[in-house]
C-alpha positions in Angstrom: 70.1 -56.5 -40.1 73.3 -54.5 -39.9 72.4 -53.5 -36.3 72.6 -57.1 -35.0 76.0 -57.6 -36.6 77.5 -54.8 -34.5 75.3 -55.2 -31.4 77.8 -56.9 -29.1 80.7 -54.6 -30.0 78.4 -51.7 -29.1 77.8 -53.3 -25.7 81.5 -53.7 -25.1 82.3 -50.0 -25.7 80.2 -49.0 -22.7 82.7 -50.7 -20.3 85.6 -48.2 -20.5 84.2 -45.2 -18.6 83.4 -45.0 -14.9 80.8 -43.1 -13.0 79.7 -42.8 -9.4 76.8 -42.5 -7.1 76.2 -39.8 -4.5 77.2 -41.8 -1.5 80.2 -43.5 -3.0 83.6 -42.0 -3.4 85.6 -43.5 -6.3 88.7 -41.5 -5.6 90.0 -43.5 -2.7 91.2 -46.6 -4.4 91.5 -45.7 -8.1 93.8 -48.0 -10.0 94.6 -47.3 -13.7 93.9 -50.5 -15.6 93.6 -51.7 -19.2 90.4 -53.1 -20.6 90.3 -55.8 -23.3 86.9 -56.3 -24.9 86.9 -59.0 -27.6 84.6 -61.6 -29.1 84.6 -64.3 -31.8 81.9 -63.6 -34.4 81.1 -67.2 -35.4 79.7 -68.3 -38.8 79.5 -72.0 -38.9 77.8 -71.9 -42.3 80.7 -70.1 -43.9 84.0 -71.1 -42.2 86.0 -68.4 -44.2 84.2 -65.5 -42.6 84.7 -66.1 -38.9 86.1 -62.9 -37.4 87.7 -62.0 -34.1 87.1 -58.3 -33.0 88.8 -56.5 -30.1 89.2 -53.1 -28.6 91.7 -51.9 -26.0 91.0 -49.0 -23.6 92.2 -47.6 -20.4 90.2 -46.7 -17.3 90.8 -43.1 -16.5 90.4 -40.7 -13.6 88.8 -37.3 -13.9 88.8 -34.1 -11.9 85.6 -34.1 -9.9 82.9 -36.7 -10.1 81.5 -36.2 -13.7 83.0 -38.7 -16.2 81.5 -36.8 -19.1 84.1 -34.1 -18.5 86.9 -36.3 -19.8 88.2 -35.2 -23.2 90.9 -37.8 -23.7 90.0 -40.8 -25.9 90.8 -43.8 -23.7 91.1 -46.3 -26.6 94.6 -47.7 -27.2 96.3 -47.8 -30.6 99.1 -50.1 -31.7 98.6 -52.8 -29.2 100.0 -56.3 -30.2 97.1 -58.7 -30.1 97.0 -62.3 -31.3 94.6 -65.3 -31.0 95.6 -68.9 -30.5 93.4 -71.6 -32.0 94.2 -75.3 -32.7 98.0 -74.7 -32.6 97.9 -71.7 -34.9 98.5 -68.0 -34.2 96.4 -65.3 -35.7 97.5 -61.6 -35.4 94.7 -59.0 -35.1 95.3 -56.0 -37.4 94.4 -52.5 -36.3 91.5 -50.9 -38.2 89.2 -47.9 -37.8 85.5 -47.3 -37.8 83.9 -44.0 -38.6 81.4 -43.0 -35.9 78.1 -41.5 -37.2 74.6 -40.8 -35.9 73.4 -44.0 -37.6 75.8 -46.4 -35.8 75.3 -48.3 -32.6 78.9 -47.9 -31.5 77.7 -46.1 -29.3 75.1 -43.4 -30.1 76.6 -41.0 -27.6 80.2 -41.6 -28.4 82.0 -38.4 -27.3 85.6 -38.7 -28.5 87.1 -38.8 -32.0 84.8 -39.6 -34.9 87.3 -42.4 -35.9 87.2 -45.5 -33.6 90.2 -47.8 -33.3 89.6 -51.5 -33.2 91.4 -54.7 -34.1 90.2 -57.8 -36.1 91.5 -61.0 -37.6 89.8 -63.7 -39.7 90.1 -67.4 -38.8 89.5 -70.2 -41.3 87.9 -73.6 -40.6 86.6 -72.9 -37.1 84.6 -75.5 -35.3 82.2 -75.7 -32.3 83.4 -76.5 -28.8 87.1 -75.8 -29.4 89.1 -73.6 -27.0 90.4 -70.3 -28.2 92.6 -67.8 -26.4 93.7 -64.2 -26.9 96.8 -62.2 -25.7 97.2 -58.5 -25.9 100.5 -56.7 -25.3 100.1 -53.0 -24.5 102.6 -50.4 -25.9 104.0 -50.1 -22.4 104.6 -53.9 -22.1 101.6 -54.8 -19.9 99.9 -58.1 -21.0 96.2 -59.0 -20.9 95.0 -62.5 -21.8 91.8 -64.6 -21.8 90.3 -67.8 -23.2 86.9 -69.2 -23.9 85.2 -72.2 -25.5 83.5 -71.7 -28.8 79.7 -72.1 -29.0 78.4 -75.5 -30.0 76.0 -75.9 -32.9 72.2 -75.3 -32.4 69.3 -76.5 -34.6 66.1 -74.5 -34.9 62.8 -76.4 -34.7 59.4 -75.1 -35.9 55.8 -75.8 -34.9 54.9 -75.6 -38.6 57.2 -76.1 -41.6 55.5 -73.9 -44.3 56.6 -76.2 -47.1 54.6 -74.1 -49.6 55.5 -70.7 -48.3 54.9 -68.8 -45.1 51.2 -68.0 -44.3 49.0 -67.7 -41.2 46.2 -69.4 -43.1 46.7 -72.8 -41.7 44.5 -75.3 -39.8 44.4 -73.6 -36.4 42.5 -76.5 -34.9 45.4 -78.8 -35.6 48.4 -76.4 -35.2 47.2 -73.8 -32.8 47.1 -70.0 -32.9 50.8 -69.4 -32.3 54.0 -70.1 -34.3 56.7 -71.5 -32.1 60.4 -71.5 -32.8 62.6 -73.6 -30.5 66.4 -74.2 -30.3 67.2 -76.2 -27.2 68.3 -74.3 -24.1 71.9 -74.1 -23.1 72.4 -73.1 -19.4 74.0 -69.7 -19.0 73.5 -68.5 -22.6 71.4 -65.5 -23.7 69.4 -65.4 -26.9 68.2 -62.3 -28.8 65.4 -63.4 -31.3 63.7 -61.3 -34.0 61.1 -62.1 -36.7 61.5 -59.6 -39.6 59.5 -58.6 -42.6 61.6 -57.0 -45.4 60.0 -54.4 -47.7 60.9 -51.5 -49.9 59.5 -48.0 -50.3 58.6 -46.2 -53.5 61.7 -44.9 -55.4 64.0 -46.3 -52.8 66.3 -49.2 -53.3 67.0 -49.6 -49.6 65.6 -52.7 -47.8 63.7 -51.9 -44.6 62.8 -54.4 -41.9 59.6 -54.5 -39.8 60.0 -56.5 -36.6 57.1 -58.7 -35.7 55.8 -58.5 -32.1 55.1 -61.7 -30.2 51.6 -60.5 -29.3 49.5 -57.5 -28.5 48.2 -56.6 -25.0 45.5 -54.2 -24.1 46.6 -51.3 -22.0 44.2 -48.4 -21.2 41.9 -49.4 -24.0 44.7 -49.5 -26.6 46.5 -52.6 -28.0 50.3 -52.4 -27.6 52.9 -54.6 -29.3 55.1 -56.9 -27.1 58.5 -57.4 -28.7 60.9 -60.1 -27.5 63.9 -59.1 -25.4 66.9 -61.2 -24.5 66.0 -64.5 -23.0 67.6 -67.6 -21.5 64.9 -70.2 -22.3 64.7 -72.4 -25.4 61.8 -71.1 -27.5 59.7 -68.1 -28.6 56.1 -68.0 -29.8 54.4 -65.5 -32.2 50.6 -65.0 -32.4 49.5 -65.5 -36.0 47.3 -62.5 -35.5 50.4 -60.4 -34.6 52.1 -61.5 -37.8 49.0 -60.5 -39.8 49.0 -57.1 -38.0 52.7 -56.5 -38.8 52.1 -57.4 -42.5 49.1 -55.0 -42.6 51.1 -52.2 -40.9 53.9 -52.5 -43.5 51.5 -52.5 -46.5 49.7 -49.4 -45.1 52.9 -47.6 -44.2 53.9 -44.3 -46.0 55.5 -44.8 -49.4 55.3 -48.6 -49.2 56.1 -50.3 -52.5 56.5 -54.1 -52.1 57.5 -57.0 -49.9 60.7 -59.0 -50.6 58.6 -62.2 -50.8 60.2 -63.6 -47.6 60.0 -63.5 -43.8 63.1 -63.9 -41.7 63.9 -65.2 -38.3 67.3 -64.4 -36.8 68.7 -64.9 -33.4 71.9 -63.9 -31.8 73.3 -66.3 -29.2 75.9 -65.2 -26.6 78.1 -67.7 -24.9 78.5 -67.9 -21.1 81.1 -65.2 -20.6 79.4 -62.7 -22.9 76.0 -63.5 -21.3 77.4 -62.8 -17.8 79.0 -59.6 -19.0 75.8 -58.4 -20.7 73.8 -59.1 -17.6 76.3 -57.4 -15.3 76.3 -54.1 -17.2 72.5 -53.9 -17.4 72.6 -51.6 -14.4 74.4 -48.9 -16.3 73.6 -45.3 -15.4 73.9 -44.0 -18.9 75.3 -45.1 -22.3 78.9 -44.4 -21.3 79.1 -45.0 -17.6 78.9 -47.8 -15.1 78.6 -47.7 -11.3 81.9 -48.5 -9.6 80.0 -50.3 -6.8 78.4 -52.7 -9.3 80.3 -55.9 -10.0 81.0 -56.1 -13.8 81.9 -59.6 -15.0 85.4 -60.0 -16.4 87.3 -63.1 -17.5 90.5 -61.2 -18.5 93.8 -61.7 -16.7 96.2 -58.8 -16.2 93.3 -56.2 -16.5 89.6 -56.0 -17.0 87.3 -57.0 -19.8 85.6 -59.8 -21.7 86.4 -62.5 -24.3 83.7 -64.7 -25.6 81.9 -65.9 -28.7 78.6 -65.1 -30.4 76.8 -66.1 -33.5 73.7 -65.4 -35.4 71.3 -68.1 -36.7 69.0 -67.2 -39.6 66.1 -68.9 -41.2 64.3 -67.7 -44.3 60.8 -68.6 -45.5 59.3 -67.5 -48.9 56.0 -65.8 -48.4 53.0 -67.8 -49.7 51.9 -65.8 -52.8 48.2 -65.9 -51.9 49.0 -64.7 -48.4 51.2 -61.8 -49.6 48.6 -60.7 -52.2 46.0 -60.3 -49.4 48.0 -57.4 -48.1 49.1 -56.0 -51.4 45.4 -55.7 -52.4 44.7 -53.7 -49.3 47.4 -51.0 -50.0 
């Protein structure tokens, strides 16, 4: 659950370093520039928790052609950053994040163990309004961008599970797959997950098993197929795949109990973030991009991205008889 919360920030942090290919010389036209990476983390269900996050970094040059040799942290402290929304100004405060092996920001982060970023909270934020950001660097250079906030989406379901989630339904009437739809928006990317929460013995931590959409046979073995990012408006899960995931959890090492619910969550990226995500998918490694690859930017005065994202979540209580089926097979 926590991983999805910081997913987009992790993607942004890969923009700052540059690499090269054998037949391309990046030294000829190198220009030192600032990079603003920022997004609005929307929560339309709780207007008080909408947060704007940002990082500032500088593109650097290195001796030779190996960017991993750089030892200078390119992230910028003490920039003056503010957002403008519906006539009000919100100043982003500098904060720090401790980098560890368990975080996604990013797993091969090679500079200080403390990461500088900026954030601000905005109250009473609404869909489709314009929001802009301005960042003044310590040397006086200015970066700016604007975007339109995501509009509201409604989830639809092929079966409502009014008495609790179960795969024991009338398949003749309702089919063999559970479909979740949300209405496609052109140019937006969606990252869906269906999750089963559970606990292990003598462990108060909640763990989450992702449910595959289906299983496919490969070389005589059945392999799970998990959803990736998508631009269309629905996703379907085989009921048999849900049963298989429940069984795997109940038979896993030190399994204790289910949390009596199943969760669907989906992260939506707006147009600018979606274009940025797709443009960096050709990255050579986790901290480099190819200079001859066009990376999307909507920032004036430098490089970077400013957009909005949000997470939609739906909870179903597990049907007790359905859950007991797997508890009996422990």
